[in-house]
C-alpha positions as CSV (number, residue, x, y, z in Angstrom):
1,M,-0.5,0.1,-0.2
2,V,3.0,2.2,0.1
3,V,2.8,3.1,-3.5
4,I,-0.7,3.8,-3.3
5,F,0.5,6.3,-0.1
6,L,3.2,7.9,-2.2
7,N,0.7,8.8,-5.2
8,I,-1.6,10.5,-2.6
9,L,1.2,12.6,-1.0
10,L,2.5,13.3,-4.7
11,L,-1.1,14.5,-5.9
12,F,-1.6,16.5,-3.0
13,F,1.8,18.2,-3.6
14,Y,0.7,18.9,-7.4
15,A,-2.7,20.7,-6.0
16,V,-0.7,22.9,-3.5
17,K,2.0,23.8,-6.1
18,L,-0.6,24.7,-8.7
19,R,-3.0,26.7,-6.4
20,S,0.2,28.8,-5.9
21,S,0.7,28.9,-9.5
22,S,-0.2,31.9,-11.9
23,L,-3.0,29.9,-13.9
24,N,-6.6,30.7,-13.0
25,K,-8.8,28.1,-11.2
26,N,-10.1,26.4,-14.2
27,G,-6.7,26.3,-15.2
28,Q,-5.4,24.8,-12.1
29,R,-8.5,22.3,-11.8
30,F,-7.8,20.9,-15.7
31,L,-4.0,20.4,-15.2
32,F,-4.4,19.0,-11.8
33,L,-7.6,16.0,-13.1
34,I,-4.7,15.8,-16.5
35,I,-1.9,14.9,-13.4
36,A,-4.6,12.6,-11.5
37,F,-5.4,10.9,-14.6
38,L,-1.9,10.0,-15.5
39,H,-0.9,8.6,-11.6
40,L,-4.3,7.1,-11.4
41,M,-3.6,5.0,-14.7
42,F,-0.5,4.0,-13.6
43,L,-1.5,2.6,-10.4
44,H,-4.6,0.7,-12.0
45,I,-2.3,-0.8,-15.0
46,F,1.5,-1.5,-13.5
47,F,0.3,-3.2,-10.5
48,N,1.2,-7.4,-9.4
49,A,-2.1,-9.0,-10.9
50,S,-1.1,-12.0,-9.5
51,L,-2.1,-10.4,-5.7
52,F,-5.8,-10.2,-7.2
53,P,-7.3,-13.7,-7.9
54,D,-10.5,-12.7,-9.8
55,L,-8.3,-11.3,-12.4
56,K,-7.4,-14.5,-13.6
57,G,-11.1,-15.4,-14.2
58,Y,-11.2,-12.4,-16.5
59,N,-8.0,-13.3,-18.6
60,S,-9.2,-16.5,-19.1
61,Y,-12.3,-15.4,-20.3
62,F,-11.0,-13.2,-22.9
63,D,-8.7,-15.8,-23.9
64,S,-11.6,-18.2,-24.6
65,I,-13.6,-15.1,-26.3
66,S,-13.0,-17.0,-29.8
67,N,-14.7,-20.0,-28.8
68,A,-18.1,-20.8,-30.2
69,Q,-19.1,-21.0,-26.2
70,P,-16.7,-18.7,-24.1
71,S,-15.7,-19.9,-20.6
72,I,-18.1,-18.2,-18.5
73,N,-21.3,-16.3,-19.5
74,F,-21.6,-12.8,-18.7
75,E,-23.4,-9.8,-19.5
76,I,-23.8,-8.8,-23.3
77,G,-21.6,-5.7,-22.9
78,W,-18.9,-7.6,-21.6
79,Y,-18.9,-10.1,-24.0
80,Y,-18.6,-7.7,-26.8
81,L,-16.3,-5.3,-25.5
82,N,-13.9,-8.6,-24.9
83,K,-15.1,-9.8,-28.5
84,I,-13.9,-6.3,-30.4
85,L,-10.6,-6.3,-28.3
86,H,-9.7,-9.5,-28.9
87,G,-9.9,-8.9,-32.3
88,I,-7.3,-5.9,-32.0
89,S,-4.9,-8.0,-29.8
90,H,-4.9,-11.5,-28.2
91,N,-2.9,-10.0,-25.3
92,S,-5.2,-9.2,-22.4
93,F,-3.3,-6.4,-21.6
94,I,-5.5,-4.6,-24.0
95,L,-8.7,-5.4,-22.0
96,L,-7.4,-4.0,-18.1
97,F,-5.9,-1.1,-20.6
98,S,-8.7,0.0,-22.0
99,V,-11.4,-0.1,-18.8
100,S,-9.1,1.4,-17.6
101,I,-9.2,4.4,-19.5
102,V,-12.8,4.5,-19.5
103,M,-13.4,4.4,-15.9
104,I,-10.7,6.6,-14.7
105,L,-11.9,9.3,-17.5
106,C,-15.3,9.0,-16.3
107,Y,-14.6,9.4,-12.8
108,L,-12.7,12.5,-13.8
109,I,-15.0,13.9,-16.1
110,T,-17.6,14.0,-13.4
111,I,-15.2,15.2,-10.5
112,K,-14.5,18.0,-12.7
113,R,-18.3,19.0,-13.7
114,Y,-19.3,18.6,-10.1
115,S,-16.4,18.9,-7.1
116,A,-15.7,21.6,-5.6
117,I,-12.3,20.3,-4.2
118,P,-10.8,18.1,-6.8
119,W,-8.1,16.9,-5.2
120,L,-10.0,15.9,-2.1
121,S,-12.5,14.1,-4.5
122,V,-9.7,12.4,-6.3
123,F,-8.3,11.3,-2.7
124,L,-11.6,10.3,-1.8
125,L,-12.1,7.8,-5.1
126,L,-8.2,6.5,-3.9
127,C,-9.6,5.3,-0.7
128,T,-13.2,4.2,-1.4
129,V,-14.1,2.6,-4.9
130,F,-10.8,2.8,-6.7
131,Y,-9.0,-0.4,-4.6
132,D,-12.0,-2.7,-5.8
133,S,-11.9,-1.5,-9.1
134,L,-8.5,-3.2,-9.7
135,F,-9.9,-6.3,-10.0
136,V,-13.8,-6.4,-9.9
137,L,-14.0,-4.9,-13.3
138,R,-17.2,-5.2,-14.4
139,Q,-19.0,-3.5,-12.0
140,N,-16.3,-1.0,-11.3
141,L,-16.8,-0.1,-15.0
142,A,-20.7,0.3,-14.8
143,I,-20.2,2.2,-11.5
144,P,-18.7,5.4,-13.7
145,I,-20.4,5.3,-16.5
146,C,-23.4,5.7,-14.1
147,L,-22.2,8.8,-12.6
148,I,-21.9,10.0,-16.1
149,T,-25.7,9.8,-16.2
150,I,-25.4,12.9,-13.3
151,P,-26.8,15.6,-15.6
152,Y,-29.4,14.0,-17.7
153,I,-31.0,13.0,-14.0
154,I,-31.1,16.6,-13.5
155,E,-32.5,18.4,-16.7
156,R,-34.8,15.5,-16.4
157,K,-33.8,13.5,-20.1
158,P,-35.0,10.2,-19.6
159,V,-34.3,8.9,-22.5
160,R,-30.3,9.6,-22.5
161,F,-30.3,8.6,-19.2
162,A,-31.7,5.1,-19.8
163,I,-29.2,4.4,-23.0
164,L,-26.2,5.1,-20.7
165,T,-27.8,3.1,-17.5
166,L,-28.9,0.4,-20.1
167,L,-25.1,0.3,-21.2
168,A,-23.8,0.2,-17.4
169,V,-26.2,-2.7,-17.0
170,S,-25.0,-4.5,-20.1
171,F,-21.2,-4.7,-18.3
172,H,-23.1,-5.6,-15.2
173,Y,-26.6,-6.4,-14.0
174,S,-26.3,-4.7,-10.9
175,A,-26.2,-1.4,-12.2
176,L,-30.2,-1.6,-12.6
177,V,-30.1,0.0,-8.8
178,W,-28.9,3.1,-10.3
179,F,-32.5,3.9,-12.1
180,I,-33.8,4.5,-8.0
181,A,-31.3,7.8,-8.8
182,Y,-33.6,9.3,-11.8
183,F,-36.5,8.1,-9.7
184,I,-35.8,10.1,-6.4
185,Y,-34.4,13.2,-7.6
186,P,-37.3,15.3,-8.1
187,V,-38.5,13.9,-4.1
188,K,-37.8,17.6,-2.1
189,I,-35.5,16.7,0.9
190,N,-37.8,17.2,3.7
191,L,-39.5,14.7,6.4
192,G,-42.0,13.6,3.5
193,F,-38.4,12.3,1.6
194,Y,-37.2,10.3,4.6
195,F,-40.5,9.1,5.6
196,L,-40.7,7.9,1.8
197,M,-37.3,6.5,1.8
198,I,-38.0,4.8,5.1
199,I,-40.7,2.9,3.9
200,L,-39.9,2.2,0.7
201,S,-36.6,0.4,2.6
202,V,-39.6,-1.9,4.8
203,L,-41.2,-2.8,2.0
204,S,-38.2,-4.1,0.2
205,Y,-36.9,-5.9,3.2
206,F,-40.1,-7.8,3.6
207,L,-40.4,-8.7,-0.2
208,M,-36.6,-9.3,-0.8
209,D,-37.8,-13.0,-1.1
210,V,-40.6,-12.3,-3.8
211,I,-38.2,-9.6,-5.7
212,L,-35.4,-12.2,-6.0
213,K,-37.7,-14.9,-7.3
214,N,-38.6,-12.7,-10.2
215,L,-35.0,-11.4,-10.7
216,I,-33.8,-15.1,-11.0
217,T,-36.4,-15.3,-13.9
218,L,-34.3,-13.1,-15.7
219,T,-30.7,-14.2,-15.1
220,P,-30.4,-17.6,-12.9
221,K,-27.0,-16.0,-11.9
222,I,-28.6,-14.1,-9.0
223,I,-29.0,-17.6,-7.3
224,A,-25.3,-17.7,-6.9
225,Y,-25.9,-14.5,-4.4
226,T,-28.5,-15.8,-2.5
227,T,-28.9,-17.7,0.9
228,S,-31.4,-18.6,3.5
229,N,-30.4,-15.2,5.8
230,N,-27.8,-13.1,5.4
231,S,-27.2,-10.7,8.5
232,G,-24.2,-8.0,7.8
233,G,-23.0,-7.7,11.7
234,T,-20.1,-5.0,12.5
235,G,-18.7,-4.8,9.0
236,V,-21.9,-3.3,7.9
237,L,-21.9,-1.0,11.1
238,K,-18.6,0.5,10.2
239,V,-20.1,1.6,6.9
240,A,-23.3,2.7,8.0
241,A,-21.1,4.8,10.4
242,V,-19.3,6.1,7.4
243,N,-22.2,7.1,5.2
244,F,-24.2,8.4,8.1
245,S,-21.2,11.0,9.1
246,T,-21.2,12.0,5.6
247,L,-24.7,13.0,6.0
248,A,-24.2,14.8,9.1
249,L,-21.3,16.3,8.0
250,S,-23.2,17.7,4.7
251,L,-26.2,19.1,7.0
252,Y,-23.8,21.0,9.4
253,C,-22.4,22.5,6.2
254,F,-25.4,23.6,4.1
255,G,-26.8,24.6,7.1
256,N,-30.4,23.2,6.3
257,H,-32.4,21.0,3.6
258,N,-33.0,24.1,1.7
259,S,-29.7,25.1,1.1
260,I,-29.0,21.6,-0.3
261,N,-30.2,21.8,-4.1
262,G,-29.1,21.3,-7.6
263,Y,-26.8,18.5,-8.0
264,N,-25.8,18.1,-4.1
265,K,-29.5,17.7,-3.6
266,L,-28.6,14.2,-6.0
267,F,-25.7,13.6,-4.0
268,F,-27.2,13.7,-0.4
269,Q,-30.2,11.8,-1.6
270,L,-27.9,9.1,-2.9
271,A,-26.2,9.0,0.2
272,V,-29.5,8.4,2.4
273,V,-30.3,5.4,0.2
274,A,-26.8,4.3,0.9
275,L,-27.5,4.3,4.4
276,L,-30.9,2.6,4.0
277,L,-29.2,-0.1,2.3
278,N,-26.9,-0.7,5.0
279,V,-29.7,-0.6,7.7
280,I,-31.0,-3.4,5.6
281,D,-27.9,-5.4,5.1
282,F,-27.5,-5.0,9.0
283,F,-31.0,-7.0,9.7
284,G,-30.3,-9.5,6.8
285,T,-32.4,-10.9,3.7
286,S,-32.1,-13.5,1.7
287,F,-29.7,-11.4,-1.0
288,T,-26.1,-11.1,0.1
289,L,-24.4,-8.5,-1.9
290,F,-26.1,-5.3,-0.9
291,S,-22.4,-3.9,-0.1
292,R,-22.2,-4.5,-4.1
293,L,-25.1,-2.5,-4.7
294,N,-24.0,0.2,-2.1
295,L,-21.5,1.0,-4.3
296,Y,-23.2,3.0,-7.1
297,F,-24.7,5.2,-4.3
298,T,-21.4,5.3,-1.9
299,A,-19.5,6.7,-4.9
300,S,-21.7,10.2,-4.4
301,S,-19.6,10.9,-1.2
302,I,-16.3,12.0,-3.6
303,L,-18.4,14.7,-4.7
304,L,-21.0,15.5,-1.4
305,I,-18.4,15.7,1.2
306,P,-16.0,18.5,-1.0
307,N,-19.3,20.4,-2.0
308,A,-20.4,20.7,1.6
309,L,-16.7,21.3,2.8
310,A,-16.6,24.2,0.4
311,N,-20.0,25.5,1.7
312,I,-18.0,26.5,5.1
313,D,-17.6,30.1,5.4
314,N,-14.9,29.6,8.3
315,K,-12.3,28.7,6.5
316,R,-10.0,27.9,10.1
317,L,-12.8,25.2,10.3
318,N,-11.4,23.4,7.1
319,Y,-8.0,23.5,8.3
320,I,-9.9,21.0,10.9
321,L,-12.2,19.0,9.2
322,I,-10.1,18.4,5.7
323,P,-7.3,16.6,7.5
324,A,-9.9,15.1,10.4
325,I,-11.0,13.6,6.9
326,C,-8.6,12.5,5.2
327,I,-7.1,10.4,8.6
328,C,-9.9,8.8,8.3
329,Y,-11.0,8.1,4.7
330,L,-6.8,6.4,5.2
331,F,-7.7,4.3,8.0
332,L,-10.8,2.9,5.4
333,L,-8.3,2.3,2.9
334,M,-6.1,0.0,5.1
335,S,-9.2,-2.2,6.0
336,I,-10.5,-2.4,2.6
337,A,-7.5,-3.6,1.2
338,Q,-7.5,-7.2,1.1
339,Y,-5.1,-8.5,-1.3
340,G,-2.0,-5.6,-0.9
341,Y,-0.7,-3.8,-3.9
342,G,2.4,-4.2,-5.5
343,I,4.1,-2.8,-8.9
344,K,4.9,-4.7,-11.8
345,F,6.1,-3.7,-15.4
């Protein structure tokens, strides 16, 4: 993990240097994100893949894609992506390289559009979804594609939203949960919103078996993610504490719900959904992968937290909050890093 920590320090150094440069604010943001792209691509490509066992399955699938029947049945989008790339090169490195470019570009485009503090968003990205994206390729390709739909949620353009979301679904079926984002955005954040979300969560909890039976008819793969009962335990409580802290920080920084509008309203709503999914997961259902679904909603924190902090008028308070948040997320990164990290060219 030393390599990742070193890159975090370097990115912070670049952010400080650029801020003291003669470039205007837009120029500083643009140049920093270009540098961040190069660093993230380096981390995402030149690492020791042998430390991450899931990658062997992706390489085997890529190698077998020319067969009449590939070794594993994945979603149609992933199949055609592998088919096209295999036609260009038989070296599976092209798959990781292509997925990395799309994934990182989507994240950085979203950060450029919506983050008030880009360097902090990149830091939070490195401490949260980035690590899993090294080896859970399909879902972590779907997540940033879903984030690209944010302008179509806010501007209420359902066709464009649906096309991009279905593209994400074609890489991983879990992206279907992203349709929730389109329908909750028009709802005003007040007691009625919280009440509605709680009611929907309770209904989802008690109707989970019925929902799963219908999903199994669409894709038998769901069976692999079901059990008689699955309780999240203390691990879920830790994640829930992070999501609750994000909401509490946002309310403190913005002052009240009425001050949370536009895209920040959407990010706050997604954070609420993430917390409620934690609660469902804690009590346990027949579905074992609520933590995987939650990634689509917790990704909003990389934008919500910087925007909330930028809303504080007392800059001295920021000098306390930002380092404290960074330390907490570094501990979070250490807790989710399962296999270690090593560079290999």
